[in-house]
N, C-alpha and C positions, 0 to 999 in steps of 0.2 A: 503492499500500500504505498501511494507517494505521502510525502508528508507535505501539509499545506502549506504554499508560500505566507510569511509573516505579514500582517495587515499593517500599512505604514496609514496611521492615525492622521486626524485632519490637523491635530496641534503640533505632532511633530513637523508635518508638511509645511505649516505655516511657520514654526520656528525655523526650518531651513532656509525658506526664503526671505525671512527677517533677516537672518544673520548674513546669508550672501548680500543683501542689500547694505547693512550696515558695514562690511567688509570694503563693498566697491567704494563707497561714499569717504568712509574714515579712515579706512586701512587697518580698521581692528581686526582682532582674532575673537570669535566668541567662544570662549571656553565652555565645555560640556559641565552642567551645574551637578552632575551626579557623583557624588564623590568615590562611590563605589567603582566608576570605570575609569582607568588610568588613561592619560593621553597615550599619542604613538610614540612617544619617547622616553617611555616609561620603562624602566629595568629593574625590578624589584619584587617585593613578596606584599601579598596582603595580609592585614592584621587578622586578628579574631572576629573582628566585626564585618570583615570583606574591605575595611579601607586600606588605601594604598601606604605602605611606609614610606614616612619622608625620606627625601632625598638628601645624603650626606652633602651639606654646604662646605665641608672643609676638603672636600675631594678636589685634589690640584692636577694640573697636567691634563684637564679636559677628560679624565677617564670617567668611564661609566658606574655610577654608584650601583652598590648593590653586591654583595657577596655570597654566593651560594655555599649553604652547607653540606656536610658529608651525606651521600644516600638523597639529596633534595633533586628532583626531577625537574630539568631545565629546557628550554628552547635555545638551541643556538645554530650559527651557521658556519659549514665547514666545507671549503672548496664551493665556494655559492650553493651549497646545498643546506635547506633548512632541515636540521635535525631534532629529534627527541633523545634525550638521555639522562643518565642520573650520575652526578655530580660524584669523582672521588676524591678528589682533593684539588686546593688552590696552591698553586707555587709561587712563594713569596718571591719574586724576582725583580728586576726593575722594571719590567712590564711584566705585568702577573699571568701566569698562564693556568688555563683550567684543564683536569684530566677528566675525562667522563668514558662511562660506558654507554656506545649508543645503542638506539633500538635494534640494530641490525647485528649487534655482537660484536662492534669493533670497539678498541680500546684508543681513543683519540685524544689529542692534545691541541688547544688552540688557545689563541690570545684573548684576554677579557673585553677586549672590543667587540667581538663577535660573538658575547654574550645577548641574547634579544629579550627573553622573559625568563622570571622566576617563578615557580608555580607554588612554592610554599608546602608543596605534597611529598612525602617520602615513604608513607605507608601503604603504597598501591604499588604493585609489581608494574614496573616498566613497560614489559611487553602489554599488558592489559590495558594501562594508561594510554600507551602510544597507539595502539586499534582503536582504542574508542574515540580518542581525538583525531585521528585520520579520518574515521568512518564519519564522524559529526562534520569534519571539513568539507565531506564529498557531499553531504547533504545541502549544504548551505545554497540558496539560491537569491541574488541579489538583483534579480531583474527589477522588483518592485522600487528600491531604491535607486538603479539606473534610470529608470524612468523619468525619476526628480530630477537627478544629477543632470543628465544629458540636456537637459531643456537649457540651462544655464551653461553648461560646457566647462564648469568648474572645477578644479579639483578639489578633492575631500580628503581631509585628514581621518585616519583611523578612527578617531573617537566619533566623529560625525555619522560615518558609517555604522558604527556599533550601535550608536543611539538610535538611528533611521531602522536600523534592521531588527535588533533585539527588542526595543521600546520595553525594557524592563532590567531589572537588577540581574547582572551577568557575573561569572565567576573567570577565574584565568583560565581554566581550562575551554571555555568560549572564546575568550578571547586569543587563544594561540589559535585554536580551530579557524577562527576567522582570518587571523594574520596567514595561516598556511593556505585557506583558499583564495586570498587575494593575492597572494606570491606564485602560485602554483597552477591554480584551476579557476580561477575567476574568466568568463568569457565577457564580464562586463567593465572592470577598470583595471588600468595598468597603472603599475608602481612608478613613481617618479623620485628622484633623487632628492626631492626636499619632503620625501617623507609624508607624502601625499598622494591621492590615487585619482588619475583623471579618468574619465569615464569615456569608453569607446563610442565611436559615433554609430548611427544604424548601421550602416555598411559594413562597418568592422563586426561589431556582433553578428551580423548575419553569416559573414565569413568564416567566425569562430565558432559559431553553432555547426555550420555544415563540415569543419575541420574535427568537432568535437562528435559530430554525428558517424563519420567516416572511421575515426578512431573505434568507437564503440562497436561499429560493424565488423572491423578489423579483429576486434578482442573476441567479438563473438563467434566469428569464423576461425579464430584460433583454438578458442575452446572447443569449438564442434570438430576440431581436425584432431586435434588432442585425445578428445574422447574416443573418437573412429578407431585411432590407431591404437591407442591400450585397450582396445575392446578385444580380447582373445578369440572373440567369435566369429570377427565379422573381417572378411576381405576386403579392399579397396578397390573399388573400381575408379579411375581415374574418369572416367566420362560424369563421374557423380559428382566431382571435385567442384569447386568455384574456381575461377581463375587464381586468385590469392592461395588457396590451399594447394593448387597444383604447383604455387612457386614453392610452398613451404615443403610438398614430397620432392621436387626436384632439388631444392636445398639438401635434404636428408639423403637423397640418392648421391650426391656429388662428393657429401661428406663420406659416405659409404666407401666411396671408392677412392678419395684422395686424401682424406681426415683431415688434419688441421691446416695442409694447404688448400685446401679448394676455397673459394670465393668468400662463401656467406659460412664460413667454419664456426663462427660465434653464434649464429643463429641457430643452425642445426643442432649445435651442442646444448643450446638453451631447450629446444622443441625435445631432443632425446632424453634429456635429463628429467623432463616432466613426464614423457611416455614410459619408459623403460627406469623402474626403481630395481636397478642391479648394478653387483660391484664389476661387471665387467668394464671392458675399454668401450667408450662409446662408439668407436667406428666400428667393433664388433659387432656392440649392439644395435647400430643401425643395420648392418648387415643381415642380421638375423630376424630384425623387425620387416626389412622387405621381403624377407623369404616367407615370415610368418603370416604377412598381408597379402600374399602371392602378386606383390609388385615384379618380384624376381621369382625364379624357380630355383629349387634348392641345388641344382647343378650348375647355376647360372655361372658364365664365363666372364667373371670379373677383370681377368687380362684383357678380353677382347674389348669389353666397354671401356676400360682406359688406355687403350689403343685409339679409340675411337673409330674402329673399323666399321663401314657400314655393311649391314647384313641384309639388307633388303634393297632393292632396285626402284628406281621412280616408276611412277604410273607410264610416264612418257614411255621411258626406256620398254617398258613391259607390253604396251600397245604397239611400238614399233617393231619389236622382236616378233609379235603374234602375226604381223602383216609380213614379213619377208618371206620370200620364195627364191630357192636357189634359181638360178637363169643360168644357161651356159651359152645362149646364142648360137653364133657359128663356130664356137670351139671345138677343136679336134677331138672325138670321142676315144678315150683309152681303157681298155679292160685293165683291172687291177686285181688284186686279192689281198685282205687286210689280216695280219697277223697281230694278234692279242697276247702280248707275253704279259707275264706277271710282275709287277714294280717298275714298268715302264710304258711309255704311251705307245697307243697303237700306233702302228706305222703300215701306209698301204705299198705296195711293190709292184713292179710290171717285169716282165722278162719276154724277149722274143728271139728267135734265130733270125739272124740277117740272112739274106739272098745268096750274096755274096761271100758268106763266109763271117766267122765272127758273131758277135751277139750284141743285143742293145736291152739294157737294162734301166728301169726308172724309181725313182722313191716320190711319192704324191703324198701331198698335205693337202688338208681341206682348206681351198681359200677363203679364211673368213676376211681377210682384208677387202674382198671384193664385195662381201654382204653387209660389212659395216662402214659407211662413210665415214671420211674424219668430220670430228666434231659432232656427230650425231648425238642422238641421246644416249645410244648404248656404247656409243665410244668415249663419251664424258663418264657415264658409271663405271666404265672398264678403266678409264685414267685414274679413277678415284681410287680404284683398289688395287691397282698395277700388280696381282697376281691371286690365283688362286690358294687358299688356304686351306692345307689337307688336316684338319684335325681329325682325330680318329673316330669322334662320335658322330659331328655332324659338320662335314666339310664346305666351306663359303666359296662358292665359285666366283669368278672373274667376270662372268658375262651370264644372262639370264637363262633359266632351265632350260628353255629349249635347244640352245647349244649343246647342253650336254648329250641328248638323246634324239638329236635330228639334225640341226643346222652345221653342227661342229662335228658329225661323225659321217662316213660312208655307209648310208644305208644300203642292205643288199639288193641287188637288180636296179638301183636308182641312180640316178644322172646327179653328179655333184661337182662344182666347180672345184679344180685343184690346180695349185701350184706345182709344177712338176718338175723335176732336175731328171734328165736323161745322159745316160753314160754308153759310149761305145766301147765295145772289148773287141783285141783282136782273136784269132784262132787259139792263143796261147792262153785267153782269159785275162791278159793285161789289158789295164784301163788306158785307151786313147785320147779321150776327150769328152768333152760333156755341153750340155746347153740347157738353157731355163725359159720355160714356156707355160703358158696359161693353159690348160685342157679341160675336158669334159670326163670325168674319171667315174667309171661305172662297176662298181662293186660285184663280182663274180663269184667270189667265196671268202669266207670267214675261217680263219683258222686259230684255233687254239694250240697250246704248246703241245697235247695229245695229238692231235692232228698233224703239226708239223712231225713230229716225231714218226709216225705213221707214214705220212708222204714222204720220208726221206730214205724210210726203209723199205718200202715198197714199189719197186721198179715199174708196176703196173698203175700205178696212181699217176690221173692226169697232170699234177704239178710237180711231179718226181723231180722232172729235171732242172725246172726252175728252183726247189728248193734245195738240190744239190748243190746248183751253182751258187745259190747265195750263202750256203753253209760252207764253201771251200771259199768263197771271196771273203765271207768275215773273218776266216781264220786266218787268210793271207794278210788282210789288212791289222788285225791284231799282232801279227807277227811283224808287221812293218814298223808297227808303232814303237815307240823306244817304251823302256819301263815308266809304267806311271803310277801315280797316288793311287789312282783308281783300282789299279789290278793288285797292288799291294793287300787291300781288304778283302779280296774274294776268297773264301775260306772254301769253296768248292767249286769245279768248274759249273758255270752256267748250264742252262737247258738251250738246246738249239734256238727255239723262238726268243729267249732273251739276248742270246749269243747275236744274231742276227740283225735283231731290232736295233740294239746298242750300238753296232759298229756301222750299220746303214744311216744312223740318225747322225754319228758323228761325219761319215763322208758327206751327208747333203750339208751339213754345217759347214765343213771346210769348202766345198763348192760352192757355196753362195758366199763365203766371206773372199774367195780369190775371184769370183766373179764381181764382186762389188769393188774389190781394188782395182781389176783391171779396166772396168768402166769408170772408176773415178767418181762412185756413187757413196756417200757417206752412209756409214754402216756402225752398227754396236757388237763389238768383237767380246767374245768371253774370254778371260785368260786367269791364270793361278800360277802362283811364284812357285818354285821347288820345294821340298822337305832337304834340309840341311844335312841330316843324319839318316838315311833310310836304310843304312847296313844295321844299325841296332835294332831298327822296327823289324826287320825281318829275322832276327836271329829270335824273337820274343816266340817261345813255344805256345804260352795260353792264348787260343785264338781270341778270348773276351779283351785280355791283359793288351794283344796287339792291337786289335781294334781300338781301344782307348787311346792307347798311345800315338797310333795313325790319327785320329782326330784330333787330339789335343794338340801336335805338331804340324797339323795341315794348316797353310795358311788359307784365307778366305776368298772366295771367288771374285775376280775383279772384273769390270765392264769397262771397258775403252773404245775410243772411235778410232785407233790406230791397231792394227793387226799385230799381236803379240803370241809368242808360246803360252800354251794351255798345257802347265806340267801336270796337272789331274790326269790328263787323258795323253800326252805325250804329243802332242799335235800343234799346228799353228793355223792361223786364220781361220778361228772356228766362231761362226756367226749362228747363234740359235735360232731356229725358226721352226723348229717340228711340233712346238706346242703354242698354236696362236689362241688357243681357249684358256690358258693357264697360266700365260705370260704376256705382259702387254707389249714388251719391247720386241717380242716373236710377232705379235699382230702388228706391229708399226714396221718392222723390216718386211713382212709381207706387202704391206701397203705401198713401201717404198719400192720394192721390186715392181710391183703390177703397174706402177707410173711411170716407172721408166720404161719398161715393155711397152707400153702406148705410147708415151711422148718423147722417151730419151732424154728426159731431165727428171731431177730429184724432188719429191714432194716435203722431204724433210731435210733441214740445213745442218749442219757439223753442230751448230749450236743449239739448235733443237734437242739434238739428239744426246748433247753433252747432259741439259737437265733433266732428258728421260733418263739416262744411266744413273744420275747420282740418286735419282727417285728411287728407281730400281734395286740399287744398292741396297738402299735403308730399307726399304721394303722386305728384303731376303732376309737383313738382318733380324726384323723385326717378325715376321713372320715364324724364323727358326725358333726364336725365343718363347713366340706365342705357343706353338705345338708341342715345345718341352714341356713349358709350366702346363699344358692342357693335359697332357697326356700322364704326367705325374699327379696332376689334381683326380683324374679321373682313376688312376689306381690306388691312389688314397681314400677316394670315395668307395672303391670296392673293398677295400680293406676295412672299412670301419666296422664291418660286422663278422671280422675275423680274427678279432686279439686271440693271439696265443699260437697261430699259424707258423708253423716253421718253416724257414728259408735256407737255401745255401747260397753263399755269396762266394766271391774271389777276391783276394785282395788286389787293387789296381796300383796303389801310390802310396807311400809312407809319408806321412805328415810329421810337423813337430810336436803334434798332439794329437793321437789317434791316428788311425789308417782310412784311407777310401775304398770302400768295397763296392762291387756291384752284383745285386741280385741273379743268380743264375735262371735264365729263361724269363727275366722281366728287364726291361730299359728302366732300371732304378738305381741309382748310385745314392750313396750315405755314408757318413763317418762315424765309426764305431771306435770304441776305447778298449780293446782286447787288454786283459791282465796278465800276458806273456808274450813273449817276441815273434812277430811273426814275419815273413817275406813276401815279397810282390810275386804272386802267382799261386799263394796259399788259400786254400778253400775252407771256409768255417760256416759251421750252422749255426742259424740265428734263430730266435725266436720274437716275435712280434709282440711289443707290451704296449702300444699307444700310439694313437693317431691324433695329429695337431692338422687338421684342413686350414685352417687361418694363418697358419705359420709355413705349410708347406711341407712338415717335417712326417717322417716314420721314426719312433723308438724302438730301438733293436737291444737285445741282450743275447750275448753268444751264448751257445750252449755247448758245443763242443769244436774241438781242434783236431785238424788232422790234414796233412801233407796233400798237396793236389797231387793226382797220378799224371797231371800232363804240365806241371809247374817245374819249378827248378828242382 
């Protein structure tokens, strides 16, 4: 129930106008005749009869009169803020200072000149008194007083405002409430430096009322949001939130990702402290809150959100992809067969015997560059991603889904535009020359690894001669290449499908690179520096330790606009082009070649490609980190319900404290602290004792110790 506004009596209204008239004519100040109402300059206590104690006339140097006693409740100003507190002591110094216990629990010290009112009360709990005074201050409404004062636009002293508002005897508590209201919340009067209060104009009051209404609406929306988030039974649907509440949710979301580094971390911390009554870290509480309210999934990839990688395509790109149709026009039709090797992109090949001896074979790549124009909606989305992200649970494609199932693949018995590289070989199967052309490829057969083995071993198979040729060619290409980093980590001979696909893909990249260099076409070449000490890696017996050392010492892939040696494969002039649906640089190079074949001019300059290769280099490093962290998190998530499970691990590296081990059969590395000496290559039995997904840790204890059969 609202408190009724105090009535302004006719007598008080008459007295006010009479006082204003006298003040204007004679320059006199009319004092309030009520002896129990101190004027606005009063600082001191009321006596037993409610009359102000007389001020000390002997006070020198302009110090304010009145000294609080211990445990007395006082009103004071601290850092421009009005506070209520309990006096602890008055320090006898040249400029006296007062120590207090404030209403918010702080122990403060301030000069005597910042003392505002002495209440004379010490037998009431401070918290109770302060709460009551501030509640009383919020209930004050000076609209009726303002309606009188605004007519003359004359500043009023505090005593006259109190006389007009209360119109009765008042105590120190009411004075403090009125003082707080005038200095903090009044939409009608503005404090002046002369200890008076001038009335706002009608326009200013309207603006202040609107501001106050907005503040109340904001507080109500905030309370509603906190209640909804704290309710354990309800999920939060973002479409049911107001724009301001959506801002609150976004602040919590950003804090969950970035912690104290987020832009509105302070606001988010305040919200979380009111929503979550827990001793956990606020950032972890924010993550768990968003999962509980179904804003995020339980297995939400937070690293992906932090990287700000787009996971959805724009509506314009999706509509454009739906309307695309492969058109080949008058391109030469070329029958091909497609090999589907494991852990390698598919590759389309062709082979035919020439009429006058020798043979011709080709590598054919889906011509995505011909389907996606430069600066189209699909191209912009692809340029934003730069590459396909091969997450183990949910890969993120570089191009819309249709390219993975239709436009980016050679469909059986369907014509698809292709970028083709043809080689001619002599009777001894040695490569003579090559050419690059746009063709219309028709997929006549799909080969799995098992189909390749069958065709290779069955002379009656229709593709036996072609598969045999490619198998022999890939073996010669591998032998011709110098010892490469890639070959060191092979633990067993690859199957024929993988062997053929890898060597023919490398051959196609070399051909494109040499063709671009001969034609003067700007291109992006892939390079890699050599490992300094490969002999020591070769001598490592344990395959997992050897694999670890190889990757630890292998330099990162480089991208350049000048051809250099790729020591990872033992080749030079390598221009990757085989994966236009997974790497944006491959798509760009396809488009570059197509444009040159049609116009004999380059579509991209060296500066354009330099910008792209820097972005691609950063993207590849980011993707490696994201995939590693996601793979690790999925394993931790799987192991949460397997506490006590036993694992076998191999020692990879000796550290100053502890040893680095890798679990056998799981790409998971961790540091353990065995109580006995171990060597690199030793295998240890571990038991899983705990999981901390928030920190990305799995805790293990060693069970037994045993020398590895394949170790030192």
